[in-house]
N, C-alpha and C positions, 0 to 999 in steps of 0.2 A: 442430055440436059436433065437435071433433077426437077421434079415437080415441087411446087410450094403448096402445102396443104395443111389442114387442121382436122383432127378427128373430133366429132361431136357426139356425145351419148345423149339419147332421149329416152325417158321412161314413159311408157304409155299405160294408162290405167284403163282396163277393159271391163266390160260387163261380165258377170260370172257365166260359167257354162262354156267357156272357150276350150278349144283343143289346139294341139300344135298346128294342125292343118288350118284351122280357122284363123289363128294368129298370123300364120304365114300369109294367108289371103288378105287379111286386113291390112297388113303392112304393105303388100304389093299394090293394094288399091288406094292407099293414101296419096294425097297430093302434097308432097313436100315442097315448100317454097323457101328458098334462101335468096333474098333480093338485096344485092349490093353491087355497086359498080365494079368492085374488085373481085367478085366471085364469078368465075367463068363457067363452072360446071359443078354438079354434085351427084353422088351416087350412094346407095345404101350398100354397105359392104357385107354385113352379117347381122344376124340376131344373136346378141351376146348371151342373153339369159331370159328364161321365162319362168313364171310360177303359175301353175294351174291347180286350182283347188279341186279336190276330189270330193264332191258333195256326198256321193254314195258312200265313200269310206267313212265319213264323219257320222253316218247313221249306224254303222256296225258297232256292236259292243264287243270289246276285247274280252276274251275268256280269262278269268282269274281263278287259278287253282287255290282253294282255301288251305290246302295242305302243303303247299310249296313253301319251304323255308330256306331256299337256296340263297336268297338275298339278305338273310339275317346274319349279323356278325355275332359269333360266339367267342368271347375272349377266353384266354387261357387262365 
């Protein structure tokens, strides 16, 4: 017998400073509630995507070589 189901995507906005491990923990600890007479069960299948801002990376200054002209276009 085939199951009847629907996939639902949910986007969670989290406080900054999260890691992949902390995101996994948050999702595991959440109380998901789907209440309807026709819903018999629900489960979290997978984490589809995450975005983790690297605050440390934003503080670093990229090195710029003032003599590098490799990205300039010189026409013929």
